[in-house]
C-alpha positions as CSV (number, residue, x, y, z in Angstrom):
1,X,-0.1,0.3,0.1
2,X,1.3,3.4,-1.0
3,X,2.5,5.6,1.9
4,X,0.3,8.3,0.8
5,X,-3.0,6.1,1.2
6,X,-1.7,4.8,4.8
7,X,-1.3,8.6,5.7
8,X,-4.7,9.5,4.7
9,X,-6.2,6.5,6.8
10,X,-4.0,7.5,9.6
11,X,-5.4,11.4,9.1
12,X,-8.8,9.7,9.1
13,X,-8.7,7.7,12.3
14,X,-7.1,11.1,14.0
15,X,-10.0,13.3,13.0
16,X,-12.7,10.7,13.1
17,X,-12.2,9.2,16.3
18,X,-12.0,11.6,19.3
19,X,-12.9,11.3,22.9
20,X,-16.2,12.9,24.0
21,X,-18.1,13.2,27.2
22,X,-21.8,13.7,26.2
23,X,-23.7,14.1,23.6
24,X,-21.7,16.1,20.9
25,X,-24.3,18.8,19.8
26,X,-24.8,20.1,23.4
27,X,-20.9,19.7,24.2
28,X,-20.2,21.5,20.7
29,X,-22.2,24.4,22.1
30,X,-20.6,24.3,25.2
31,X,-17.3,24.4,23.7
32,X,-18.2,27.5,21.7
33,X,-19.2,29.2,24.9
34,X,-16.1,28.2,26.9
35,X,-14.2,29.5,24.1
36,X,-15.8,32.7,24.3
37,X,-15.6,33.2,27.8
38,X,-12.0,32.3,27.9
39,X,-11.5,35.6,25.9
40,X,-13.1,37.7,28.4
41,X,-13.3,38.3,32.1
42,X,-15.9,39.2,34.8
43,X,-19.5,38.2,35.5
44,X,-21.5,37.4,32.6
45,X,-24.4,39.6,31.8
46,X,-25.9,37.7,28.5
47,X,-25.3,35.0,26.6
48,X,-26.9,34.8,22.7
49,X,-26.7,31.4,21.0
50,X,-27.5,31.1,17.5
51,X,-27.4,27.7,15.8
52,X,-28.5,25.7,13.0
53,X,-31.6,23.4,13.0
54,X,-29.6,20.2,13.0
55,X,-27.7,21.6,16.4
56,X,-30.9,22.4,18.2
57,X,-32.6,19.1,16.9
58,X,-29.6,17.2,18.8
59,X,-29.1,19.2,21.8
60,X,-33.1,19.7,22.7
61,X,-33.9,17.0,24.9
62,X,-30.7,14.8,25.7
63,X,-29.0,14.7,28.8
64,X,-25.8,16.9,29.7
65,X,-23.3,15.0,31.5
66,X,-23.0,15.2,35.1
67,X,-26.5,17.0,35.6
68,X,-30.0,16.8,35.3
69,X,-30.5,19.5,32.6
70,X,-31.3,19.3,29.0
71,X,-31.2,21.9,26.1
72,X,-29.0,24.4,24.3
73,X,-29.1,27.3,26.6
74,X,-28.0,25.2,29.6
75,X,-25.4,23.6,27.3
76,X,-23.8,26.8,26.5
77,X,-23.8,28.1,30.0
78,X,-22.5,25.4,31.6
79,X,-19.5,25.3,29.1
80,X,-18.7,29.1,29.6
81,X,-18.8,28.9,33.3
82,X,-17.5,25.3,33.9
83,X,-15.6,24.2,30.6
84,X,-11.9,24.1,29.7
85,X,-12.1,24.7,25.7
86,X,-8.3,22.8,25.8
87,X,-10.3,19.6,26.7
88,X,-12.3,19.9,23.4
89,X,-15.4,17.3,23.2
90,X,-14.4,16.4,26.8
91,X,-14.9,19.6,28.4
92,X,-17.9,19.0,30.5
93,X,-16.2,16.1,32.7
94,X,-16.3,16.6,36.3
95,X,-17.9,19.9,36.4
96,X,-17.7,22.3,39.7
97,X,-21.2,21.8,41.4
98,X,-20.4,25.5,42.6
99,X,-19.9,26.7,38.9
100,X,-22.8,24.2,37.9
101,X,-25.1,26.4,40.0
102,X,-24.2,29.5,38.6
103,X,-24.6,28.5,35.1
104,X,-28.2,27.3,36.0
105,X,-28.8,30.8,37.7
106,X,-27.7,32.4,34.4
107,X,-30.0,30.4,32.6
108,X,-33.3,31.1,34.9
109,X,-32.7,34.3,35.4
110,X,-33.3,34.9,31.6
111,X,-30.0,35.8,30.4
112,X,-29.4,33.0,28.0
113,X,-31.1,33.3,24.7
114,X,-31.7,31.0,21.7
115,X,-32.2,31.7,18.1
116,X,-32.3,29.6,15.1
117,X,-29.4,30.5,12.5
118,X,-30.0,31.3,9.1
119,X,-26.6,30.3,7.9
120,X,-26.4,27.2,5.5
121,X,-24.2,24.7,7.3
122,X,-25.8,21.9,8.7
123,X,-23.6,22.4,11.9
124,X,-23.1,25.9,12.7
125,X,-23.0,27.5,16.4
126,X,-22.6,31.2,17.2
127,X,-22.4,32.7,20.7
128,X,-22.4,36.3,21.4
129,X,-20.8,36.7,25.2
130,X,-21.2,39.8,26.9
131,X,-19.6,41.0,30.3
132,X,-19.0,44.3,31.5
133,X,-15.6,44.7,29.8
134,X,-16.3,42.5,26.4
135,X,-18.4,41.5,24.1
136,X,-16.7,38.1,22.3
137,X,-18.4,36.4,19.3
138,X,-17.4,32.7,18.8
139,X,-18.4,30.9,15.5
140,X,-18.1,27.0,15.0
141,X,-19.1,25.5,11.5
142,X,-18.6,22.5,9.6
143,X,-17.3,20.0,12.5
144,X,-17.7,20.2,16.1
145,X,-14.5,21.5,17.3
146,X,-13.9,23.7,14.2
147,X,-13.8,27.3,15.4
148,X,-14.3,29.1,12.3
149,X,-13.8,32.9,14.2
150,X,-13.4,34.4,17.4
151,X,-14.4,38.3,17.5
152,X,-13.5,40.4,20.6
153,X,-15.0,43.8,20.9
154,X,-15.2,44.1,17.1
155,X,-11.7,42.9,16.1
156,X,-11.0,39.2,15.0
157,X,-8.5,37.7,17.2
158,X,-8.7,34.3,15.1
159,X,-10.1,33.6,11.8
160,X,-9.9,30.1,10.1
161,X,-7.3,30.0,7.3
162,X,-9.1,30.4,3.9
163,X,-9.9,27.0,2.1
164,X,-10.4,25.0,5.1
165,X,-13.9,23.3,4.1
166,X,-17.0,24.2,6.3
167,X,-19.6,21.4,4.9
168,X,-18.7,19.1,7.6
169,X,-17.4,16.5,4.8
170,X,-13.9,15.1,5.8
171,X,-12.9,14.3,2.4
172,X,-12.3,13.6,-0.3
173,X,-10.4,11.0,1.5
174,X,-7.5,9.5,-1.0
175,X,-8.3,5.9,-0.2
176,X,-11.1,3.3,-1.1
177,X,-13.0,0.7,0.9
178,X,-10.6,-1.9,-0.4
179,X,-7.5,0.2,1.3
180,X,-9.5,0.2,4.3
181,X,-9.8,-3.6,4.3
182,X,-6.1,-4.1,3.3
183,X,-4.8,-1.6,6.1
184,X,-7.6,-2.8,8.7
185,X,-6.3,-6.7,8.0
186,X,-2.6,-6.2,7.5
187,X,-1.1,-2.9,9.2
188,X,1.0,-3.0,12.4
189,X,-1.4,-3.2,15.5
190,X,0.8,0.0,16.7
191,X,-1.4,1.8,14.0
192,X,-4.6,1.2,16.3
193,X,-3.9,2.8,19.4
194,X,-7.1,4.8,19.4
195,X,-9.1,1.7,18.3
196,X,-8.0,0.0,21.5
197,X,-9.0,3.0,23.4
198,X,-12.4,2.9,21.8
199,X,-12.8,-0.7,23.2
200,X,-12.0,0.3,26.6
201,X,-13.9,3.4,26.7
202,X,-16.9,2.2,25.2
203,X,-16.9,-0.9,26.7
204,X,-16.9,0.8,30.1
205,X,-20.1,2.7,29.7
206,X,-21.9,-0.3,28.2
207,X,-20.9,-2.2,31.3
208,X,-22.2,0.7,33.3
209,X,-25.5,1.1,31.1
210,X,-26.6,-2.5,32.3
211,X,-26.2,-1.9,35.9
212,X,-28.2,1.4,36.1
213,X,-31.5,2.6,35.3
214,X,-30.7,4.9,32.4
215,X,-33.4,6.3,29.7
216,X,-35.3,3.5,28.0
217,X,-32.9,0.9,29.4
218,X,-32.9,-0.7,26.2
219,X,-30.0,-2.8,26.7
220,X,-30.9,-3.8,30.4
221,X,-34.0,-4.8,29.4
222,X,-32.9,-7.2,26.6
223,X,-30.1,-8.5,28.9
224,X,-33.2,-9.4,31.6
225,X,-35.1,-11.2,28.8
226,X,-32.0,-13.3,27.8
227,X,-31.5,-14.2,31.2
228,X,-35.1,-15.0,31.9
229,X,-35.2,-17.5,28.4
230,X,-37.9,-15.1,26.9
231,X,-35.1,-14.4,24.1
232,X,-32.4,-16.6,22.8
233,X,-28.9,-15.8,24.3
234,X,-27.0,-15.8,20.9
235,X,-24.5,-13.2,19.0
236,X,-27.2,-11.0,17.7
237,X,-28.8,-10.2,21.1
238,X,-25.5,-9.9,22.9
239,X,-24.5,-7.3,20.0
240,X,-27.8,-5.5,20.5
241,X,-27.4,-5.5,24.2
242,X,-23.8,-3.8,24.7
243,X,-24.5,-1.5,21.8
244,X,-27.8,-0.3,23.4
245,X,-26.7,-0.4,26.7
246,X,-24.0,1.9,26.3
247,X,-26.4,4.4,24.2
248,X,-28.9,4.3,27.1
249,X,-26.1,5.8,29.7
250,X,-24.7,8.2,26.9
251,X,-28.4,9.8,26.3
252,X,-29.3,10.0,29.8
253,X,-26.1,12.3,30.6
254,X,-23.8,9.9,32.3
255,X,-20.6,11.4,33.2
256,X,-18.3,8.9,31.2
257,X,-16.4,9.6,28.2
258,X,-16.6,7.5,25.0
259,X,-14.9,7.3,21.7
260,X,-16.9,9.1,19.3
261,X,-16.8,8.4,15.4
262,X,-17.2,11.2,13.0
263,X,-18.3,13.7,15.6
264,X,-20.9,11.2,17.3
265,X,-20.5,9.5,20.2
266,X,-23.3,7.1,19.7
267,X,-21.9,6.2,16.1
268,X,-18.6,5.5,17.9
269,X,-20.4,3.2,20.4
270,X,-22.4,1.7,17.7
271,X,-19.5,1.0,15.5
272,X,-17.4,-0.7,18.5
273,X,-19.8,-2.4,20.7
274,X,-21.5,-4.9,18.5
275,X,-18.1,-6.1,17.2
276,X,-16.8,-6.6,20.9
277,X,-19.9,-8.7,21.4
278,X,-19.6,-10.6,18.3
279,X,-15.9,-11.2,19.1
280,X,-16.6,-12.5,22.6
281,X,-19.2,-14.9,21.3
282,X,-17.0,-16.1,18.3
283,X,-13.8,-16.1,19.7
284,X,-12.9,-14.0,22.9
285,X,-9.3,-15.1,22.6
286,X,-7.4,-13.4,19.9
287,X,-7.1,-9.7,20.9
288,X,-5.5,-8.8,17.6
289,X,-8.7,-9.9,15.5
290,X,-10.9,-7.8,17.9
291,X,-8.8,-5.1,17.2
292,X,-8.5,-5.4,13.8
293,X,-12.3,-6.0,13.4
294,X,-13.0,-2.7,15.4
295,X,-10.8,-0.8,13.3
296,X,-12.8,-1.9,10.0
297,X,-15.8,-1.2,11.3
298,X,-14.8,2.4,12.6
299,X,-12.8,3.2,9.3
300,X,-15.9,1.8,7.3
301,X,-18.1,4.1,9.3
302,X,-15.8,7.2,8.8
303,X,-15.4,6.3,5.0
304,X,-19.5,6.5,4.6
305,X,-20.0,9.6,6.8
306,X,-17.5,11.4,4.7
307,X,-19.5,11.2,2.2
308,X,-22.5,13.4,3.4
309,X,-21.3,15.2,6.2
310,X,-21.7,15.2,10.0
311,X,-25.1,15.9,10.4
312,X,-28.4,14.5,8.7
313,X,-32.0,13.7,8.4
314,X,-30.6,10.2,8.4
315,X,-29.8,8.5,11.5
316,X,-26.0,7.9,12.3
317,X,-26.5,4.5,13.8
318,X,-27.4,3.3,10.1
319,X,-23.8,4.3,9.2
320,X,-22.1,2.5,12.0
321,X,-24.5,-0.2,11.4
322,X,-22.9,-1.0,7.9
323,X,-19.5,-0.8,9.5
324,X,-20.3,-3.4,11.7
325,X,-21.7,-5.5,9.1
326,X,-18.5,-5.3,7.4
327,X,-16.5,-6.3,10.6
328,X,-18.8,-9.0,11.7
329,X,-18.5,-10.5,8.0
330,X,-14.8,-10.6,8.6
331,X,-15.3,-12.1,11.9
332,X,-17.1,-14.9,10.3
333,X,-14.4,-15.5,8.0
334,X,-15.7,-13.3,4.8
335,X,-13.3,-11.3,2.5
336,X,-14.0,-8.4,0.3
337,X,-16.8,-9.8,-2.0
338,X,-18.6,-11.1,1.5
339,X,-18.2,-7.8,2.9
340,X,-19.6,-6.2,-0.2
341,X,-22.6,-8.0,0.0
342,X,-23.0,-7.1,3.8
343,X,-22.9,-3.4,2.8
344,X,-25.6,-4.0,0.4
345,X,-27.8,-5.8,2.6
346,X,-27.6,-3.0,5.6
347,X,-28.1,-0.1,3.4
348,X,-30.7,-1.7,1.3
349,X,-32.7,-2.4,4.6
350,X,-32.5,0.4,7.0
351,X,-31.0,3.5,5.1
352,X,-34.2,5.4,5.8
353,X,-33.9,5.6,9.5
354,X,-34.9,9.0,10.6
355,X,-32.5,11.3,12.8
356,X,-35.2,12.8,14.9
357,X,-32.9,14.5,17.4
358,X,-30.6,13.0,20.2
359,X,-32.7,11.6,23.1
360,X,-33.2,8.2,25.0
361,X,-34.8,6.5,22.2
362,X,-31.5,6.9,20.1
363,X,-30.9,3.4,22.1
364,X,-33.7,1.6,20.3
365,X,-32.3,2.8,16.8
366,X,-28.7,1.5,17.8
367,X,-30.4,-1.5,18.7
368,X,-32.4,-2.2,15.6
369,X,-29.4,-1.1,13.3
370,X,-27.2,-3.5,15.1
371,X,-29.6,-6.3,14.7
372,X,-29.5,-5.3,10.7
373,X,-26.1,-5.3,10.6
374,X,-25.9,-9.0,12.0
375,X,-28.7,-10.4,9.5
376,X,-26.7,-8.4,6.8
377,X,-23.5,-10.4,7.6
378,X,-25.2,-13.8,8.0
379,X,-26.9,-13.3,4.6
380,X,-23.4,-12.0,3.1
381,X,-21.6,-15.2,4.1
382,X,-24.2,-17.0,2.0
383,X,-23.4,-14.9,-0.8
384,X,-27.2,-13.4,-0.6
385,X,-27.5,-9.6,-1.1
386,X,-30.0,-7.0,-2.0
387,X,-29.6,-6.8,-5.8
388,X,-28.2,-4.0,-7.9
389,X,-31.7,-3.4,-9.4
390,X,-33.3,-2.9,-6.2
391,X,-34.1,0.6,-4.5
392,X,-30.8,2.6,-3.9
393,X,-28.7,-0.3,-3.7
394,X,-26.2,-0.5,-7.0
395,X,-23.7,-2.7,-8.0
396,X,-20.6,-2.0,-6.2
397,X,-20.9,-1.0,-2.6
398,X,-19.0,2.8,-3.3
399,X,-22.1,3.4,-5.5
400,X,-24.5,2.5,-3.1
401,X,-22.8,4.5,-0.2
402,X,-22.8,7.3,-2.6
403,X,-26.5,7.1,-3.4
404,X,-27.0,6.9,0.5
405,X,-25.1,9.9,1.0
406,X,-27.2,11.9,-1.7
407,X,-30.3,11.2,0.4
408,X,-28.1,12.3,3.5
409,X,-27.1,15.5,2.3
410,X,-29.2,16.9,-0.5
411,X,-32.4,15.0,0.3
412,X,-32.7,15.9,3.7
413,X,-33.1,19.7,4.0
414,X,-37.0,19.5,4.1
415,X,-37.2,16.5,6.4
416,X,-34.7,18.4,8.7
417,X,-37.1,21.5,8.5
418,X,-40.2,19.4,9.3
419,X,-38.5,17.2,12.1
420,X,-37.2,20.5,13.9
421,X,-40.7,22.1,13.5
422,X,-42.3,18.8,15.2
423,X,-39.7,18.9,17.7
424,X,-40.7,22.5,18.8
425,X,-44.0,22.4,18.1
426,X,-45.6,19.6,19.9
427,X,-49.3,19.5,19.8
428,X,-49.2,18.2,23.5
429,X,-47.7,21.1,24.6
C-alpha cells in the first residue's frame, strides 16, 4: 500500500475518532461558550446563542453529562462557566458543582437566549457572550470542534485559514474501501492505539449502562429477557445488548467519556460494541482479531460518513451498522466480496431511518441497526445480497454508499425542517 494512502487513513482515524463526554451537539455548544468566555473576564451579563436546525434538534432534550439538565441554553451556560476549551469534546467532564449552580442561575434569570441561525451549514454555532468589559463572538462550523472565528470587541482575534472546508464533510479521502480492508487486516497493531482506546472506553459505559436504570433501559431490558429465557442468548442479541446499553447511559447524560466516530458518540458506540460482542461470542481470545475488526468497523463508518457530512436527517446508527456488518462478516471469515454483500444488505434495509434528534430513544435505533447489521453479515456469508436493481442499492458498495450519501445530504433539507418544527411545536404542549 502506498505511503500516501496509509497517511490518509491515519488522518481519518485521528480526525474521526475523538474522546467525547456527553452528546456531541450540546458539547459543541458548550465548547463555543467556553471559548468565548476564555477571551473575556468578569461576570457574564448575557449569552446569545444562534445554532443551525440540526444542532438544535440534537441538543434539545438529550442529557448534559453530570447534570439533570437538557437543552442548548444550559449547554452554552455550562460550557462558559464550567468548561475548559482545551479539552475539546471532553470539556464537560467533572464540572465544579458551584459553577454548575451559577450556570443554572444564569439560564433561570433569562440571561441566555437561543435563536435559529439562517446560515446554510448543517452544523453551525454562534455564541455572543457579553460581560461588563467585553463582547466576544465565537463561531463554530462544519465540525464540532472547528472554530471558524473569534471576534473580541469588534476585532478578529482568530480567523480560520482560507480554503478550509465548512461543509462537515471530511473528504475527499484518498483511500477506498479496499484500502480500508487491507490496512485494517495487515497494518501493524501499533497503528490502532485509538481503536484500543475505543474498545476500553465504550465497553466501560456499556457495562455501566447494564447496571443502572438509564433512559429507556433498552440494553438492560434485553439482558433481563435473555437471562429469563424469553429471548435467545445468541450473538445478535448480545451485540444489541452492549450497543444499546452504552447508548442508554450516554443519552441519559452519564459522566463517562466515549470514543466518538465522525463527531458522534453514539456512532462510536454503535461501530464498536456490536463488534466486541460478536468477537466475545465467536472467539474471545485472539485480541488482535478484535482490534482489527473494530478498526474495520470504525474506518468503514468514517469512510461512509465523510460522503454526506457530519449531521443529517438520516440516523448515524445506520452508518455505524454498515461498519459493523463489514467487521462481523470478516470475523465470520468473509473477505472483500462478502463485505460488499454485507454493505448492500445493510443499506438496502435500514437506510431510511430518520434522525429526529438526540434523546433516550436513540438506544432503540442503535439496537435496531445492530440487528440489521448482524442479519446482513449472515446473509453475506451465504453470498446473498440485495440486488443492484433494487431501490438505492447499486452493483458496487461504493455506488450504494454514494446514493445513500445523496439522500443524507441533498435530500434531507426539507426533512430536517419538518422534523425540527415537529420537535419544537408538539401538539401535546
